[in-house]
N, C-alpha and C positions, 0 to 999 in steps of 0.2 A: 434541087438538088440539096445537099448537106452545104451549106452556106459559112455554118459554124464549128464543121469538122468535128461534131459530137458524135457521128456515126447514124445518126437519124436524120433521114431528107426533112427538108423544110417547105412551107408553102409559102407561094405568095400570090395576093389576091388584088387585083385591079378593080379602081370604084371610080369610073371616069367621069362623074358627076358629084364625086363625093369631098368630104374635105370643107373649111368654114367658106371657102368663096364658091363650091361647086365647080372649078375646076378639074378636080380629080384628085385621088389620092391613090397609095398603093400600100398595101398592109402586107406584112412578112411576119408567120406564125413558125417558130421552131418545133421539129419533131421531138416525140418524146417515147419512151417505152409504155406498151400497157401489157398489164399483166390481167390474166383472166378472171375477172368478177371484181377488178380493183373499178374504183372511182375517180378522176382527175378532179383537182380542186379549182374555183373559178378563175384563179390566177393562172393558169395553163391556157385558158379560154382566151385571154387578152393577147394582143399581138404583140412581139417582141419590139417593133419598130412599125413606123408609120412614115410614109415619104408623101409629104403633098406635093402639089404641082407648084405651087410660089416657092417652095424651098430649091429647085431646079432649076426654074427659068419663067421670068415674065411674062405675062401675056401666053400661057403655055395652056390650053384648053383639052378638053377630054383626055388626061393626062391619065393613062391604066386602061385605055380599051384595047389592047391588046399584050400580051407580056411572053417573054421566052427567056429560059433560062438553061442552067447545066452545063455552059462552055464557060469554061476559062479562057477570057476574052485579052487579060494582060499576063497572062502566063504567071500569077503569084502561088499558084496551085490552090486557090479559089473561086468557086463557080461565079461568075456574073450574071447580071439579070438585063433584060434589055426590055423598054417598056414604050410601045406606042401611042402617041396623040393624035388621033383622028383628023379633029377639026384643025389642027394646026400644022398637019403633015409632016409631024417631027417623031423621030424615034431617038430613045436617050438610052445610052447605055451605064447602068449603074454597076462601078466596081467595087468586089468586095477587100475588106480591109483587114489585115492578118491579125492573130487572135491570142493574145497573150495570157496564158493560163499559171496564176499562181499556184504552186504546189511544196507541200512539205513547210508550210507557214505556221508558227507557232509563235506563242508570248506568254513566258511564265515565271513567274517568283521563284528564286531556287531557294526554297525552304523545304528541308526532308519532312517535317510535319507541320507544311501549311501554315505555321504561325510565325508573329511576328511578337518576340520577346523584348518587351519595350523598357525592360529593367537593364539590359544588357547594353550599353554604348559603346560598340567597335568601331564607328565610323566618326570623321571630323569634318566638320562643316566649312566653309572658305572662312568663316572668322574664329573658327578654331574650337568651335564648341563640340563637346563629345553627345552623340547622339545614338540611337538603337537604329541600324540598318539591314536593307536586306539588296540580294542582286535581283536583277529584274534583265531577263533576256528574249531577244527576238530572234526568229531563224525564220527564212524567207527564200526561195528558188523559184523559177521559171520556167516551163517549157511553153510550145507550139508550131507550126506549121508553119512553114513562110516566116519566122522571125527571125531577127540579126542575133546575133552571137552575144549583145552586152543591151541590156535595158536598165534605163533610170528612174527609180520610184524615191517620190516625194513623200516622207514618213514623218506622222505627226504623233507623238505621245500625250495621252492627258492621263495626270492621277486624279484618283478620288473625283470622278467627274461629275458625280448625282448629288455630291454636298456643295453646299455654300462656302464653307470655312474648309479648306483641305485639310487634310492630317499628313500626308507624307509629299516630300520633293525630293528632287533629282539633286544630288550632292553636286553634280556640276555646274548647274546654274541657279541654285536654291529654289526654283521653281516648279509649278508643279505640271508646265508644259515644256515639252521638248521638240524640236522640228530639225530635221535634217535632211539631207538625199544620199542615200544608198545607189550603188553601181554593181550591177549583178550579172554574173555570167550565165550564160543558157544552161540549165540541166546540172549548175551548181551550185550549192547550198551556202547561204552566208548567215551568220551570224554575229549578232552584238549583243554584249551587256553593258547595261547602268545601274549603279548605285542610286539605291533609293532609302531616303533615313524618314524617321516619323517626327515630329515634335515633341518634346517631352511633357507639355501637359495636355495629353487628350481629354478631351470630353466624351465622345463617342467613342466607346471601347467593344461596342458591339457589333455593328453592322460592318462589313469586312471593308479592307482596303484594297482598292481596286486600281485595275491600270488599264488603258484602252490604246488600241493603235488604229490608226488608218492609213491608207496609202491609195497614192494615184502614181499612172503613168504618166511620164515626162517626156512630151512630144519633143522632138528635135527641131531646131530651127530651121524653116523651110524657106528657098531663096525666094525674092518678091516674084520673079516669073517661074514658074515649076515647067519643068518638060511635059511636053504631053503623053510621053509613056514614063514617067518619073514613078517610082514605086511608092505604095501608100503607106503612111505612118502607122504600126501596128494601134492596137485599144487593146485594154482590158477583158476579160469574159465578163460580160453582163450577167453572167446566171450564177456569177460568184459572190460571195458576201468579199468586200473590201475592206473589214474591219475584224481586228482581233480583240480579246479579252480575256484577262484573269484576274484572280482575286485571292487575297490572303487574311487571313483573322488574325486577330490582337492575342498573343497567349493569355489565359485568366486561369485565377485559383479556381476551376471548376472540375476537376477532375477528368479521367482519362477521354471522355465525351467531349470535352470542353464548351460544355452547356451549364451554366449557372443557374440555380433555381432558388431566389432566395425567399424569407420569410421576414417580414416585415411586422414590426408590432409596435403601434403607436398608443401614447397616454397624453391626455390633454387634462390640464387643470387649470379650471377659471375660479376668480371668486363668483362668490352667490350672488352678490349684488355690486351696483356702482351707483355714487351718489352723483348726481348732476350740479353741475356748479362749484363742484370742490378745487378745480384745477390739478386734478391729479392723473396721472396717468393710467388706464387699463392694462393689466399686464396679465397676457395667459402663458401658461408654462407647458413646453411641449417635449417628450420624450419619445426617441425612437431606437428600436435595437433591432438588430438582425439575427436571426436565431440560426438561419440555414448559409448556403453557399452565398458569395459575394454579390451584392445587390449595386446596377452598374447605374449612374445617373440617376441615383437616390435622390428623391425630392421631396418635398412636403407643402403642398398648397392650402393657401388659408383665403377663401374669399372674404372680403370686408365687409363687415353688415353694416347697413345703410347709418347713418346718424354717427361713423366713426372714420377717424384718419390715420391712416397709418404712420406711426412716428420711428420708430428704430425697432432694430434688435439687440439683443444681451448674450452672448455664449455663457456657460456655463461648465463647470466641472472640465474645462481646458478642452472643450472639444472644439473643431474647426466648422463654422457653417457661414454660408453667404445669402444673403435674402435681399430681394428687389421686387417692388410691385410692378404689378405690367397689367395689361388689359386684354382678357379674354371672354369673346362671345357677347362682350359688350358690360361683363362685369370686370371690376378691379379686384386684382388676387395677388396675395403675396406668395410669391415662388423663392422656396427655399432648396438651395443646394447642399445637402448633409454629406454627400461622399461620392467619390467616382473612382472606386467602388467604394460601398461599404462593406467594409471586410465581416467575413463570419464572426459571431460573437464579439462585436463591436458595437456601440450607439451613441449617438448626441443628444444634448441636453441645452434646451436655450429658451430664452423668453422673447414674446414679442410685446411690443408696447404700442398701444394706441390712446390719440387724444379725440374726446369728443367732438364733434363739429356738424351742423347742420341738421337735418330733422329726422326723426325715426319714425318708421313704420308702425312699430308695434313699441310697447313701453319694455322691450328688453332686447337683448344681443342674442342673435344666435349665430353660434360658431360653428362650422361644419368643417373639420380638417380632415386632409387626407394625403396618405404618404405611400408612394408607388417607386418602380424604376422602371428602367425599358427593358429588362429581362421580366418576364410575368411570372409571378409566383402561381406555386399551386392553388387550385381553385378552392380547397378545403381551410387553405392558410388566410384567405381575405377579408374576414372578417373582421379582425384587427386592425385591417390600413385605414379605417374611418374610424373617429371620434366625433362627438358631438357635447356641447356644451351649451347651457342657456345662461345669462347673465342679466337678472332683474335690474331694471334701472329705477332707483328709487333718489326721492327729493328730501335733502335735509336742510328745512330752512326754519329759521328762529325768526318772527315774528312778536316786537314786544311793544304792548298797549301803553300808553301816557297818558296819564291826566291829571288836571287837577282844576282850582277852584280861584276867582278872582272875584272878590277879596278870598282869604282864607278863612276868616273868621267875621261873621256879620252881627253887629250891636247896632242896634237902631233906636229909636226914638219916635215913636208912631205919631207922636203930636206935629211932627214937622211934613207929614204927609195926611194931610185932611182927605176926610170922605167927601164926595161930592162931585161937579163936573171937570174933566181933567183933560185939559188941551195938549200939555208938554209932558215928554216922557219921564223928564227929571221930578217930576209930580206926582207918577204913578206910584213909584216905590224906589229903594235902591238899586242899583245897578247889580246883576248879577251875571259874571261869564265864564262858562265852562269851557274848558279847552281839552281835545284829544287828540293824539299823539300815534302813530304807527309809525315803527322802524323794520325793516328787514334787515337781519343781521348776517343774513345768507348760512350758507355758503348758495344756496340754490336759489333761484330769481323764482320769483312768485307771478304768476300773469296775471290775477284776478284776486281780490278781495271783497267779498260781500259784507257790508258793514249796515246794522241798524241800530240807529241814537232813539231810545225812549224818553221823550223830554215830558216833565211835567208841566203841562200848559194849565189844567185842569183840578180841581179836586174831584171825587165821585159826586161831591153835592152839586158839581159845577161851577162852583167860585175860581174865578182866577189865580193861580199860585204864581208859575214862572212865566209871565207874560213876554214869548218870544217877539223881540221887535223885529228880527228882518232875514233875509235867508242865511245861512250859513256861510262863515269866511271859510274857503278852503286854501290850503296852500300843497303844493306837489300834486302826483298823480293820482287826482281823485276827484269826482264829479258826482254831486248830493242833485237827488231828484227834488223838483220844485216842492216846496213846502206851501198849501194853502190855506187860505183866510189868517196870513200873518197880519198884526195891527189892526184887529177889527175895531179898534175904538179912532183908528187913525191919528194917531198921537204925533204930533211934533217933534221928530226925532231931532236930538242935539248933536251936532258938528258932527255930522255922520261922516265927511270928508276926514275929521282926522281921527275918528274912531278908526275907520280902516287903514289910514296911515299906521296908528299903532298897532294894531295888530298884525299890519303885515311887518312893520319894524320887529316884533316881538317874534314875528313867524323866523325869521332870519337868524334871531339870536337863539333862537329855538333847539338846532341840533347839537349846538356846542354845548349848551347845558343840560340836554337829554343825554348828550355821551359821557359828560361827565358822571350823571348820575348811575349811568350804567357801569362804569368803573366802580365807582363807588360802591354798587348791589355789592358786588364780586368780593368786595372787600368788607364787607355787611358793615360798610358806613356812608352817610352822607355829607354833602357839605354848600354852600351856596354862594353866590357873587352879589354884588348890588350894582345897579346901573341908574344911570337919573336922565330921565326925560322931561321935556318941558311940552306942554299942549296949552295954547291958546295963553291966557292970562293966570291959569291956576298952574302952581309947581307940586309934584311930591315925588317923593322919593319911590322907586320903583324897583323891588329888590326882587331876584331872579334865585331863589335855590333850586329846588325841586320839586317834583308832584307825586304822582304815584306810578307805578307801571305793572303790567302785566306781561307775561310774554308766554308765547305757545310754541311749540315746537315737537314735531313728530308724535303729535298727540300729547303732550305733557308740555307744562309752561309753571312758572315760578314768578313771586310779585316780592314789592317791597317798598316799603312807602317813605316818600319824601315829601317836601314842602315848597309851595310855591309862594310869596306873599306879596300882595301891591294894594293900593287903593284906590278906589274910584270915588267920584263924587263931582261928575260933570255939574257947573254951576255953582259950586261951595269951595270956597277957599281953605283948605287944610294939607295938611301934610301928615304920613305914618311914618313908622320905621319898625321892621320886625328881626328878629334872628332867632333861626330856630335850628335846632338837630334831632335827626331822627335816625334810630336804630334797626337793622333788620328782625332783632329779637326782642326788641323792647318799644313800648309806647310813651315812654317818658319825653316829655321837652320842656323846654324853659322860651319863656316869651316875656320882652320888656318892649314899652314903645313908648312914645309921646305923644300929645294929642293938641293940636294948636284951636284955638279958638274956632267953634263952625256951629253953624245952625242947624246942622243935620244930626247924623249919625254918628259913632265914632269907633274907629276899627283898631286902635291902638294900644288899649290895656284892658287888660281882664283878670280877673282872679286867679289865683293857681290853681283851684279846683275848675276853672271854667278852662282854661290853659290845658289841664289833663284830659278835659272831655274833650276837648278840640281835637287833641293829638289822638285818641282812641277812635271818635267818629268822623275825623274829615275825609277820610277814604277807607270805604270798605274793598278790601283784597279780594282780589278773585282766587282761589285757592284751590288744590288740587282735592277733586273730587269725582262724583260719577260723572259720564260723558252726559253732556247737553243736547237736549234734543233743539234744533235750529227752530222749527215752526213752535216751538212750545216757547222757548226762550224771546223769539222776536216780539211774543204778543204777551207775554206776561208782563204787565205794568206796577201790577202790587195793589197798593191803596190808592193809586192815582189814575186819572182817567187822562192816561199820557198820550202824545201825537209821535208816531213812527214817522220816522225821517231816514230815508233808504240812501245809503251813496255806494257808488261802486268805484275803487281803488285798484290802480295797476296799471300796467306792468311795473313791479317793484325788483330791482336788482339787488343786489349786495350792497349795504350802506346807502339805500335811498328811503327817503321819510315820507311823510305827507303828516297834516297837520288840520284839525277841524276847530275851529271857533264858534261859540252859540253865544249872542248875548241878549239877555233880558232884564226885566223889570219883577221884582217881587212884592207881590200885594200885600202889603203889612194887614192889612184889615182881615185878610182870610184865615191868618194866626189868629185873630183875635174871636172871630165868629164860628170858624168851620170847627166842626165836631170832632173831624179826625186830628186836630191839636191841641189834647187837653192840657198838656203842659207848655212853659212858657218859653224853654230852651227846645227848639228842634232841630232838625236837620233834614235838609231839603235836596236830595239827590235826583241824577239823571243816570243814563246807564248806556256803556256802549255794547253791542252782542257783533262779533265779527266770526269770520270763518272763510277757511281759502277755498275758491269757488272754480279756480284752475291753476294748474301747473304747467309747468314745459313739458314739450314730449310725449302730450296724452297722458299723464301719469294721473292716476284717480287721486283724489284729494279726500277720500272717506275717511281714511287713515288719522286727518288731522281734526284734533277734535274745534269743537265750537266755543270758544272763548267768550268771557264777560267781564265786565267791569264796571264800578260806580264812581263818580267824583259827586261829591257830598259838600254842602256847605252848610255847615253851622251857624243856626242863627239864635240870638238870644236878647232880649230887650234890653238899653243900655243903662244902668244905674245913675241916679241923679248923684251930681256932685255935691247940690245943696244940703240934700238932706244926713243929720247928722248920723253917724253909726249906732247902732242899738247897742245898751248898756250889758254887756256880760251876765249873765246869771248868778256868777261868783260875789260878783260887785253888789249886787242885789240882796243877795242871801247877808252879804257880809255887814253891808248898811244896817240891813234888820235887827242882825243877831247884837250889832253895836247900840240902837237904838233901845233895843228889850233890855239891856244891860243898864244902862243910862237911866231907863225908868225906874228899874228895880232900885238904883241908888236912889234916886229923888224920892221914891217913897219909902223907903227903910229911912231916909232924912227925917222926913216929916211925920212919922210915925213916932220917931223919939220926941 
């Protein structure tokens, strides 16, 4: 029979051994019309209802063995079904419930143009805020065979159901949901209207504003013990949808079709280069204009290149922008909201600032900036929505080389150092210490500096010259390779602990002195200070003024000369004092000193000619010139058989320093016998060659020049204080003339 009263006979199928427990089941299939040539879908092949044995009574087996239908057993105008259970000797009557059909049901926003103008505020919320609003109307009615004159429905409204942040609310409760119960009369229409308002600041203005309604039939409360023939409660027609939907769009400045097609134009400006370590922010300028219809939820997307951190954004030209940092697909992206909408013929200008942090994958920053909106552009206008720019990462570092000699000028008496078997270092010759310093004035860091010291150990004829006594003493981030075959004569070194104590103390004071010198270089002048130290039983005035410096930065460098004086004479009791000054553009200086009685050589006084020669030749500056080749320069020792001492320095941050000290003894006999010293006054030099080997963030250091400088010690034989000074030639000539005149006078007198 037709159990749902839709005009088509339905079918009941018994399965006495069906169901999850094998006790039996009955399947109900609704009938439906079939037109010629029409194929029905899989949904209609599924049963409308399945009744299992366990749902009817416990321990009921072979439920569905026999079926009988088409008879209205309870006289409710619906045919009922009798099901037999053979093994249980039972027959079950299944009564059919009356069906309620919901008809003439509609849900609609009451707007003539189906849009909401968010600029018109015609409603007031419960807190008194003026808001734009629209009416939402629901209409329902019901019918059915054998149903009562009234029915109660539970109705649930939901606004903007598909979004997390709703944009519209009921004026009645300021909520997106509204639940209520409505009582309807049979075959009578029921309509109710609710005011719905929109929030003033909408972000999504493109997607429709939606309303959804769901309803269920409320069953009347049944008594605890129902009468045997009591009427059954009705049920909603299960073949009908029990929900309603409507949508409305936000009114936009998009013409009659209310569809906006924008044309965003993006311009990106970025610096050509960024200097590491300068502690300046990297700024890029972004300009976006819209040459067509309004662009909704317009935004700019900036993936942050590796090695940079987002700092802030700065609006320009009175534009309104909001930027935030987010994660997208595992990458950090800056998302800037530039307008919602960004109106036609309008634009924004703003700067985005970054700071350098972390490691770079490449020695540059690659920016790829994208501008778009939720309403799509035409394909032929999308090319200018992407802008790219590459910022090269550069290093700006200024490394300054320092150097000086101790003593500043050496005068000697060779008789104090007899030739023969030598056991002690002080008998080998006067001590000479060459000092080198390297300072990074920044702003960029330097990871590695390669250094080679060319030390004049011997002459080309194989004679000892500057006899290196021990491994170089270092201070700061520098390590030198082991120098082989030092002190081959196995000389007994004098007071080694005190020597290193003095060098270490000198190193701790070196930074202050050299920093003062650097300032003076900028002023084209130099000055010094004096300190007194005491070693063992000998006392000496140790004067620190300055030395010589050379700097290289970005492939160029400059130098200026300065001086440092001290006296050395281990095992000899004496003291010396110097005062000196030097100028960037001149080599004149003056020096005066006093000499105490000593059995060695003196370093305190010299003629004016010697002083000028000392100032001129003490330090050979490294001047601007052609670029040096590292391999050539490190092997070029000039007229000496030099020893190459290799050192590696770094890392050097801004303001970091390092120092190298080389202690030796000068072999005076070589100055007398070796053919390379034809003159009495000579200059003994060592040389440093340095290059930047490694820079931060994989920047290639090849653009920085190889630099070198010399530290020279002027050496002269001492003038004996017992030898009378020579008679000037004019006195001899005058005495000769006077003698001749007297002789002539005597001859004239005797002749008469």
